PASEBA-1860 file (N, C-alpha, C; in nm, 3 decimals):
! residues 229
1> MEVEVKSK> 9.176/3.618/-4.048/9.186/3.531/-4.155/9.091/3.433/-4.138 ~ 9.088/3.365/-4.024/8.985/3.248/-3.997/8.840/3.306/-4.013 ~ 8.793/3.433/-3.987/8.680/3.472/-4.002/8.646/3.473/-4.140 ~ 8.734/3.541/-4.209/8.732/3.556/-4.362/8.700/3.428/-4.431 ~ 8.793/3.310/-4.409/8.764/3.203/-4.487/8.646/3.121/-4.446 ~ 8.605/3.145/-4.313/8.472/3.081/-4.276/8.353/3.154/-4.344 ~ 8.350/3.269/-4.364/8.256/3.342/-4.434/8.244/3.310/-4.578 ~ 8.357/3.281/-4.643/8.372/3.239/-4.775/8.307/3.089/-4.788
9> IVNASREL> 8.348/3.006/-4.703/8.294/2.883/-4.697/8.112/2.864/-4.683 ~ 8.076/2.962/-4.580/7.934/2.976/-4.548/7.871/3.021/-4.677 ~ 7.924/3.133/-4.762/7.849/3.184/-4.868/7.842/3.073/-4.966 ~ 7.962/3.016/-5.003/7.966/2.902/-5.110/7.859/2.788/-5.063 ~ 7.837/2.755/-4.959/7.775/2.651/-4.905/7.639/2.693/-4.918 ~ 7.604/2.799/-4.893/7.464/2.866/-4.901/7.421/2.849/-5.043 ~ 7.502/2.898/-5.130/7.455/2.881/-5.279/7.431/2.735/-5.292 ~ 7.501/2.661/-5.272/7.481/2.503/-5.309/7.350/2.458/-5.246
17> FFEFGPSR> 7.354/2.504/-5.119/7.234/2.445/-5.046/7.094/2.495/-5.079 ~ 7.100/2.611/-5.140/6.973/2.682/-5.183/6.955/2.629/-5.329 ~ 7.062/2.584/-5.425/7.028/2.533/-5.541/6.978/2.378/-5.511 ~ 7.038/2.316/-5.442/7.004/2.157/-5.449/6.946/2.095/-5.308 ~ 6.946/2.181/-5.222/6.908/2.114/-5.075/7.028/2.073/-5.016 ~ 7.034/2.101/-4.873/7.161/2.051/-4.804/7.178/1.896/-4.802 ~ 7.072/1.835/-4.799/7.090/1.684/-4.803/7.160/1.644/-4.916 ~ 7.164/1.721/-5.024/7.206/1.652/-5.159/7.353/1.720/-5.189
25> VKMEEIAE> 7.397/1.791/-5.082/7.550/1.850/-5.111/7.636/1.783/-5.033 ~ 7.757/1.740/-5.080/7.857/1.687/-5.003/7.970/1.778/-4.957 ~ 8.051/1.736/-4.856/8.153/1.814/-4.818/8.258/1.838/-4.954 ~ 8.286/1.733/-5.009/8.372/1.747/-5.136/8.329/1.842/-5.222 ~ 8.193/1.856/-5.256/8.144/1.952/-5.354/8.168/2.097/-5.295 ~ 8.143/2.121/-5.168/8.178/2.252/-5.099/8.312/2.304/-5.134 ~ 8.401/2.183/-5.094/8.553/2.206/-5.116/8.581/2.251/-5.251 ~ 8.523/2.173/-5.348/8.553/2.192/-5.502/8.511/2.321/-5.545
33> KLAMSKKT> 8.384/2.381/-5.485/8.338/2.490/-5.548/8.439/2.608/-5.483 ~ 8.494/2.579/-5.374/8.582/2.684/-5.331/8.737/2.672/-5.378 ~ 8.761/2.557/-5.452/8.887/2.539/-5.498/8.977/2.507/-5.377 ~ 8.922/2.435/-5.287/9.000/2.413/-5.141/8.989/2.250/-5.128 ~ 9.102/2.201/-5.051/9.111/2.087/-5.021/8.999/2.052/-4.901 ~ 8.966/1.906/-4.926/8.849/1.875/-4.804/8.921/1.864/-4.678 ~ 9.059/1.861/-4.684/9.124/1.854/-4.545/9.124/1.999/-4.491 ~ 9.135/2.097/-4.565/9.136/2.238/-4.524/9.002/2.273/-4.494
41> LYKHFDSK> 8.896/2.221/-4.579/8.758/2.278/-4.529/8.723/2.202/-4.369 ~ 8.785/2.089/-4.356/8.754/2.024/-4.214/8.830/2.091/-4.111 ~ 8.939/2.172/-4.159/8.996/2.248/-4.037/8.902/2.361/-3.964 ~ 8.804/2.399/-4.069/8.717/2.512/-4.022/8.596/2.469/-3.986 ~ 8.543/2.357/-4.034/8.403/2.293/-3.977/8.433/2.155/-3.988 ~ 8.381/2.094/-3.857/8.379/1.955/-3.831/8.311/1.855/-3.935 ~ 8.212/1.910/-3.966/8.112/1.813/-4.039/8.010/1.916/-4.133 ~ 7.933/1.848/-4.206/7.855/1.923/-4.293/7.726/1.987/-4.196
49> DDVLSAVL> 7.688/1.916/-4.095/7.597/1.959/-4.015/7.635/2.110/-3.947 ~ 7.759/2.112/-3.920/7.827/2.247/-3.867/7.825/2.352/-3.976 ~ 7.855/2.316/-4.093/7.834/2.408/-4.200/7.703/2.459/-4.228 ~ 7.598/2.374/-4.204/7.456/2.376/-4.236/7.412/2.477/-4.101 ~ 7.448/2.445/-4.004/7.412/2.537/-3.878/7.465/2.684/-3.898 ~ 7.581/2.703/-3.952/7.632/2.836/-3.971/7.555/2.905/-4.086 ~ 7.521/2.820/-4.190/7.433/2.878/-4.307/7.307/2.932/-4.240 ~ 7.230/2.844/-4.170/7.116/2.896/-4.104/7.128/3.017/-4.029
57> NDTHCRIE> 7.244/3.026/-3.964/7.252/3.142/-3.867/7.267/3.251/-3.961 ~ 7.334/3.250/-4.062/7.369/3.346/-4.150/7.231/3.403/-4.197 ~ 7.140/3.302/-4.252/7.008/3.341/-4.303/6.926/3.405/-4.220 ~ 6.939/3.362/-4.080/6.850/3.432/-3.976/6.920/3.575/-3.962 ~ 7.032/3.573/-3.976/7.097/3.734/-3.947/7.065/3.820/-4.078 ~ 7.059/3.767/-4.174/6.995/3.845/-4.307/6.850/3.884/-4.286 ~ 6.758/3.795/-4.214/6.631/3.839/-4.184/6.622/3.966/-4.085 ~ 6.720/3.932/-3.991/6.727/4.040/-3.880/6.759/4.154/-3.940
65> DLMQGFKH> 6.863/4.165/-4.047/6.904/4.275/-4.102/6.782/4.355/-4.181 ~ 6.704/4.280/-4.249/6.585/4.327/-4.322/6.485/4.378/-4.198 ~ 6.470/4.325/-4.091/6.388/4.381/-3.995/6.429/4.518/-3.948 ~ 6.550/4.558/-3.968/6.588/4.678/-3.921/6.515/4.798/-4.001 ~ 6.451/4.746/-4.135/6.367/4.855/-4.214/6.240/4.877/-4.128 ~ 6.186/4.771/-4.056/6.074/4.795/-3.975/6.097/4.894/-3.873 ~ 6.212/4.868/-3.795/6.264/4.951/-3.693/6.258/5.117/-3.737 ~ 6.323/5.105/-3.874/6.337/5.249/-3.901/6.209/5.322/-3.932
73> SMTASTDE> 6.090/5.248/-3.966/5.960/5.302/-3.954/5.924/5.389/-3.858 ~ 5.971/5.315/-3.733/5.927/5.379/-3.594/5.963/5.546/-3.580 ~ 6.085/5.570/-3.665/6.135/5.714/-3.646/6.082/5.799/-3.740 ~ 5.989/5.751/-3.824/5.934/5.852/-3.943/5.885/5.982/-3.879 ~ 5.895/6.091/-3.930/5.843/6.219/-3.856/5.697/6.225/-3.892 ~ 5.631/6.158/-3.995/5.505/6.187/-4.036/5.431/6.044/-4.049 ~ 5.295/6.031/-4.025/5.222/5.911/-4.017/5.234/5.856/-4.164 ~ 5.239/5.943/-4.269/5.256/5.885/-4.410/5.380/5.807/-4.415
81> GFLQNLSD> 5.492/5.900/-4.357/5.620/5.828/-4.379/5.632/5.682/-4.301 ~ 5.575/5.698/-4.185/5.558/5.559/-4.120/5.511/5.436/-4.193 ~ 5.388/5.467/-4.257/5.329/5.363/-4.344/5.398/5.338/-4.471 ~ 5.468/5.452/-4.510/5.543/5.404/-4.651/5.643/5.321/-4.603 ~ 5.737/5.370/-4.504/5.851/5.274/-4.458/5.802/5.143/-4.439 ~ 5.698/5.122/-4.355/5.641/4.983/-4.338/5.614/4.896/-4.479 ~ 5.561/4.979/-4.562/5.530/4.917/-4.700/5.650/4.889/-4.778 ~ 5.777/4.975/-4.776/5.877/4.944/-4.831/5.960/4.835/-4.767
89> AGKQMADH> 5.971/4.815/-4.632/6.030/4.711/-4.552/5.943/4.584/-4.581 ~ 5.809/4.600/-4.588/5.747/4.457/-4.602/5.777/4.409/-4.733 ~ 5.784/4.497/-4.848/5.829/4.440/-4.989/5.985/4.381/-4.977 ~ 6.061/4.449/-4.926/6.188/4.401/-4.914/6.200/4.250/-4.857 ~ 6.116/4.250/-4.743/6.098/4.106/-4.672/6.042/4.008/-4.771 ~ 5.929/4.056/-4.842/5.863/3.942/-4.933/5.963/3.912/-5.036 ~ 6.035/4.021/-5.094/6.140/3.977/-5.196/6.239/3.857/-5.151 ~ 6.277/3.875/-5.017/6.378/3.785/-4.962/6.299/3.655/-4.936
97> LNTVWQSP> 6.195/3.649/-4.887/6.114/3.523/-4.861/6.082/3.455/-5.011 ~ 6.089/3.541/-5.096/6.047/3.477/-5.238/6.156/3.403/-5.278 ~ 6.286/3.464/-5.261/6.412/3.373/-5.273/6.416/3.256/-5.190 ~ 6.408/3.264/-5.076/6.422/3.153/-4.989/6.320/3.039/-4.998 ~ 6.194/3.068/-5.023/6.084/2.983/-5.032/6.096/2.921/-5.165 ~ 6.140/2.981/-5.292/6.138/2.914/-5.405/6.258/2.809/-5.421 ~ 6.357/2.816/-5.332/6.454/2.718/-5.338/6.406/2.577/-5.275 ~ 6.492/2.481/-5.285/6.485/2.359/-5.203/6.533/2.363/-5.058
105> FLRDIQRS> 6.590/2.477/-5.039/6.659/2.493/-4.900/6.576/2.455/-4.769 ~ 6.482/2.529/-4.759/6.405/2.506/-4.626/6.316/2.387/-4.631 ~ 6.262/2.356/-4.763/6.187/2.234/-4.770/6.260/2.112/-4.729 ~ 6.376/2.096/-4.784/6.477/2.003/-4.740/6.517/1.999/-4.586 ~ 6.538/2.116/-4.538/6.562/2.125/-4.381/6.453/2.055/-4.304 ~ 6.326/2.107/-4.350/6.222/2.058/-4.269/6.209/1.893/-4.266 ~ 6.243/1.841/-4.378/6.228/1.702/-4.425/6.353/1.621/-4.371 ~ 6.475/1.660/-4.386/6.578/1.602/-4.352/6.650/1.629/-4.228
113> YPQYWQEF> 6.634/1.767/-4.168/6.692/1.795/-4.040/6.590/1.868/-3.941 ~ 6.493/1.788/-3.907/6.407/1.841/-3.821/6.458/1.926/-3.686 ~ 6.545/1.883/-3.647/6.596/1.962/-3.529/6.666/2.110/-3.575 ~ 6.716/2.111/-3.697/6.763/2.260/-3.725/6.634/2.327/-3.771 ~ 6.523/2.267/-3.826/6.404/2.329/-3.853/6.335/2.373/-3.744 ~ 6.334/2.296/-3.631/6.276/2.352/-3.500/6.354/2.485/-3.455 ~ 6.492/2.465/-3.466/6.552/2.586/-3.403/6.517/2.694/-3.483 ~ 6.526/2.689/-3.602/6.509/2.801/-3.687/6.358/2.865/-3.686
121> TVRRRNSI> 6.257/2.786/-3.669/6.137/2.845/-3.654/6.106/2.895/-3.523 ~ 6.176/2.844/-3.401/6.173/2.908/-3.295/6.233/3.053/-3.296 ~ 6.337/3.075/-3.362/6.415/3.212/-3.380/6.314/3.289/-3.448 ~ 6.280/3.225/-3.561/6.185/3.318/-3.634/6.073/3.374/-3.570 ~ 5.996/3.294/-3.481/5.889/3.318/-3.403/5.923/3.434/-3.314 ~ 6.039/3.419/-3.244/6.074/3.536/-3.148/6.087/3.657/-3.215 ~ 6.169/3.655/-3.340/6.183/3.788/-3.413/6.055/3.843/-3.445 ~ 5.977/3.767/-3.502/5.853/3.805/-3.564/5.756/3.867/-3.432
129> LGMFQLIC> 5.732/3.800/-3.317/5.660/3.848/-3.207/5.715/3.998/-3.163 ~ 5.849/4.008/-3.150/5.900/4.144/-3.108/5.874/4.243/-3.204 ~ 5.902/4.201/-3.315/5.898/4.339/-3.437/5.748/4.371/-3.431 ~ 5.652/4.254/-3.456/5.521/4.296/-3.465/5.448/4.382/-3.353 ~ 5.492/4.346/-3.253/5.440/4.429/-3.117/5.483/4.558/-3.124 ~ 5.601/4.589/-3.168/5.644/4.721/-3.172/5.566/4.798/-3.278 ~ 5.533/4.738/-3.387/5.472/4.801/-3.486/5.333/4.834/-3.447 ~ 5.256/4.741/-3.400/5.135/4.765/-3.330/5.124/4.876/-3.247
137> EEGKKRGV> 5.223/4.884/-3.148/5.223/4.975/-3.046/5.248/5.137/-3.113 ~ 5.332/5.122/-3.202/5.365/5.265/-3.273/5.223/5.285/-3.337 ~ 5.167/5.194/-3.414/5.053/5.236/-3.500/4.940/5.273/-3.414 ~ 4.921/5.227/-3.289/4.831/5.292/-3.204/4.863/5.438/-3.160 ~ 4.974/5.447/-3.123/5.034/5.586/-3.094/4.991/5.677/-3.187 ~ 5.036/5.650/-3.314/5.005/5.736/-3.419/4.856/5.749/-3.457 ~ 4.772/5.669/-3.411/4.630/5.670/-3.452/4.588/5.617/-3.582 ~ 4.692/5.540/-3.634/4.659/5.467/-3.769/4.607/5.316/-3.749
145> LRSELNYE> 4.616/5.280/-3.636/4.551/5.140/-3.583/4.473/5.162/-3.488 ~ 4.350/5.081/-3.489/4.241/5.109/-3.384/4.288/5.069/-3.233 ~ 4.252/5.163/-3.161/4.301/5.149/-3.028/4.214/5.064/-2.944 ~ 4.104/5.044/-2.983/4.020/4.944/-2.906/4.034/4.785/-2.926 ~ 4.127/4.758/-2.997/4.135/4.615/-3.035/4.249/4.556/-2.951 ~ 4.242/4.425/-2.937/4.346/4.372/-2.837/4.458/4.325/-2.936 ~ 4.571/4.394/-2.931/4.683/4.362/-3.034/4.780/4.250/-2.979 ~ 4.773/4.197/-2.846/4.840/4.081/-2.823/4.771/3.976/-2.902
153> LFTLMYLA> 4.627/3.956/-2.920/4.559/3.886/-2.998/4.592/3.899/-3.131 ~ 4.606/4.010/-3.186/4.633/4.041/-3.318/4.776/4.001/-3.370 ~ 4.881/4.000/-3.280/5.006/3.970/-3.308/4.995/3.810/-3.309 ~ 4.936/3.746/-3.232/4.942/3.592/-3.231/4.869/3.556/-3.346 ~ 4.756/3.617/-3.393/4.687/3.569/-3.530/4.782/3.607/-3.628 ~ 4.870/3.712/-3.636/4.974/3.734/-3.728/5.065/3.610/-3.721 ~ 5.123/3.576/-3.614/5.228/3.477/-3.610/5.172/3.338/-3.645 ~ 5.050/3.304/-3.614/4.987/3.175/-3.667/4.983/3.188/-3.819
161> CIENIMHP> 4.948/3.280/-3.874/4.958/3.277/-4.028/5.087/3.256/-4.101 ~ 5.191/3.320/-4.028/5.328/3.300/-4.065/5.365/3.154/-4.057 ~ 5.337/3.085/-3.929/5.375/2.975/-3.905/5.318/2.854/-3.969 ~ 5.180/2.877/-4.010/5.081/2.790/-4.088/5.085/2.794/-4.225 ~ 5.102/2.921/-4.279/5.088/2.944/-4.411/5.226/2.960/-4.500 ~ 5.317/3.030/-4.412/5.444/3.036/-4.478/5.536/2.903/-4.450 ~ 5.487/2.809/-4.516/5.533/2.677/-4.486/5.543/2.601/-4.629 ~ 5.643/2.531/-4.641/5.687/2.470/-4.794/5.571/2.379/-4.836
169> TVLNDLQM> 5.514/2.296/-4.744/5.391/2.221/-4.787/5.284/2.301/-4.843 ~ 5.240/2.406/-4.742/5.125/2.493/-4.785/5.150/2.585/-4.909 ~ 5.262/2.634/-4.919/5.289/2.729/-5.037/5.300/2.632/-5.170 ~ 5.341/2.508/-5.148/5.334/2.418/-5.264/5.177/2.391/-5.325 ~ 5.098/2.362/-5.219/4.961/2.352/-5.243/4.907/2.466/-5.304 ~ 4.935/2.599/-5.245/4.876/2.711/-5.319/4.936/2.752/-5.443 ~ 5.046/2.695/-5.473/5.109/2.719/-5.598/5.123/2.880/-5.610 ~ 5.180/2.949/-5.490/5.215/3.065/-5.499/5.352/3.085/-5.445
177> SGGAVFQM> 5.437/3.192/-5.481/5.548/3.207/-5.426/5.554/3.252/-5.286 ~ 5.660/3.253/-5.198/5.663/3.290/-5.070/5.643/3.433/-5.062 ~ 5.676/3.517/-5.147/5.681/3.652/-5.170/5.515/3.710/-5.194 ~ 5.472/3.649/-5.268/5.334/3.672/-5.312/5.244/3.643/-5.199 ~ 5.267/3.526/-5.123/5.176/3.494/-5.010/5.185/3.605/-4.915 ~ 5.312/3.620/-4.872/5.334/3.742/-4.770/5.268/3.859/-4.799 ~ 5.284/3.907/-4.921/5.230/4.039/-4.965/5.076/4.020/-4.944 ~ 5.035/3.900/-4.975/4.864/3.885/-4.991/4.811/3.887/-4.839
185> MMAIIFGG> 4.902/3.826/-4.749/4.865/3.804/-4.585/4.869/3.957/-4.549 ~ 4.981/4.030/-4.564/4.990/4.154/-4.530/4.866/4.255/-4.569 ~ 4.831/4.244/-4.685/4.712/4.330/-4.737/4.583/4.275/-4.677 ~ 4.555/4.158/-4.649/4.438/4.096/-4.568/4.444/4.150/-4.417 ~ 4.547/4.112/-4.346/4.559/4.154/-4.217/4.536/4.288/-4.175 ~ 4.602/4.377/-4.254/4.606/4.525/-4.230/4.492/4.590/-4.291 ~ 4.454/4.539/-4.427/4.350/4.627/-4.514/4.222/4.559/-4.486 ~ 4.200/4.426/-4.459/4.087/4.369/-4.456/4.050/4.318/-4.583
193> VMTDKGRA> 3.914/4.248/-4.580/3.874/4.181/-4.706/3.744/4.260/-4.757 ~ 3.699/4.354/-4.691/3.569/4.435/-4.731/3.613/4.537/-4.817 ~ 3.511/4.568/-4.921/3.523/4.689/-4.987/3.478/4.809/-4.892 ~ 3.481/4.941/-4.955/3.436/5.035/-4.895/3.282/5.027/-4.844 ~ 3.217/4.971/-4.947/3.067/4.942/-4.922/3.036/4.858/-4.802 ~ 3.133/4.738/-4.800/3.115/4.657/-4.703/3.151/4.702/-4.570 ~ 3.254/4.789/-4.550/3.284/4.865/-4.419/3.170/4.950/-4.388 ~ 3.117/5.016/-4.481/2.994/5.119/-4.435/2.892/5.042/-4.380
201> ISTQFEHY> 2.845/4.922/-4.436/2.737/4.855/-4.390/2.765/4.775/-4.264 ~ 2.896/4.735/-4.244/2.937/4.649/-4.121/2.943/4.755/-4.006 ~ 2.973/4.872/-4.012/2.965/4.959/-3.905/2.829/4.964/-3.831 ~ 2.734/4.911/-3.889/2.569/4.916/-3.831/2.575/4.796/-3.714 ~ 2.652/4.704/-3.734/2.644/4.570/-3.642/2.794/4.552/-3.588 ~ 2.879/4.626/-3.621/3.011/4.590/-3.557/3.027/4.569/-3.411 ~ 2.950/4.661/-3.342/2.955/4.662/-3.178/2.914/4.530/-3.131 ~ 2.840/4.441/-3.218/2.801/4.307/-3.169/2.915/4.221/-3.191
209> WLAGSQMT> 3.020/4.234/-3.286/3.125/4.161/-3.282/3.218/4.178/-3.185 ~ 3.238/4.308/-3.141/3.322/4.349/-3.054/3.281/4.310/-2.914 ~ 3.149/4.295/-2.885/3.100/4.261/-2.751/3.046/4.110/-2.756 ~ 3.087/4.037/-2.845/3.026/3.921/-2.849/3.063/3.836/-2.715 ~ 3.177/3.843/-2.671/3.206/3.752/-2.542/3.136/3.793/-2.434 ~ 3.080/3.927/-2.440/2.988/3.975/-2.332/2.851/3.926/-2.340 ~ 2.805/3.921/-2.469/2.669/3.867/-2.493/2.621/3.742/-2.489 ~ 2.723/3.646/-2.510/2.717/3.501/-2.509/2.788/3.419/-2.397
217> TLYPNGSR> 2.726/3.339/-2.341/2.794/3.247/-2.241/2.773/3.091/-2.282 ~ 2.894/3.041/-2.294/2.876/2.898/-2.345/2.883/2.803/-2.221 ~ 2.782/2.732/-2.201/2.802/2.649/-2.077/2.861/2.510/-2.100 ~ 2.925/2.434/-2.008/3.015/2.313/-2.030/2.905/2.201/-2.116 ~ 2.782/2.211/-2.103/2.708/2.107/-2.186/2.699/2.151/-2.325 ~ 2.754/2.270/-2.353/2.750/2.330/-2.509/2.622/2.399/-2.540 ~ 2.523/2.414/-2.429/2.420/2.502/-2.466/2.469/2.658/-2.451 ~ 2.398/2.764/-2.513/2.416/2.878/-2.489/2.293/2.959/-2.449
225> THSPN> 2.343/3.066/-2.387/2.245/3.163/-2.343/2.287/3.312/-2.342 ~ 2.205/3.394/-2.382/2.246/3.537/-2.425/2.213/3.620/-2.291 ~ 2.310/3.702/-2.252/2.275/3.799/-2.158/2.189/3.899/-2.204 ~ 2.094/3.953/-2.100/2.003/4.034/-2.141/2.063/4.169/-2.182 ~ 1.993/4.248/-2.262/2.041/4.385/-2.296/2.040/4.477/-2.200
END
């Protein structure tokens, strides 16, 4: 019974927090939405901060549930199925992000509850790192991702994009929804920005890009020297 009541409180609070932002919601309003006395509400949660912590945990659990779609991709019997499942899981994640980022919820947490924002971003970071590493390893095994690239670096690049672009301030500046930005990022990271013509031309000098760290030595004074061929 306790779990059921707490779940109802979290769901009702989530709706209010997503609509108005948690800093603008009072415990009285949560109780009113539930047709519950404030005294009863305080029996289950000591403060609004406790309610917010529970809502954030619920939000993260929903993200984890969506990530199960990516894990399901690993079990596909064909490479086509693997990529199709990844695409479907990515779309579901993008739709969810669109809902989250269009609301004042996370923007308000970032501004008014920095400690909770930090905890949320750390959990998100760890989830993304673990899942993306699995995807890259499976893609290499199946031969749909290039084996010569450093996927630890690739994963960190992807994470940097998530942390620095999937951010309330940046999304507002871009005037794009969270879902649209996420889909565009995935298209660029996995598909690249070159046309078929650009890819064909780039193969003529791609080996210079891959070997760049071996060809150039940067000295402490900032001068450069090129290793002999």
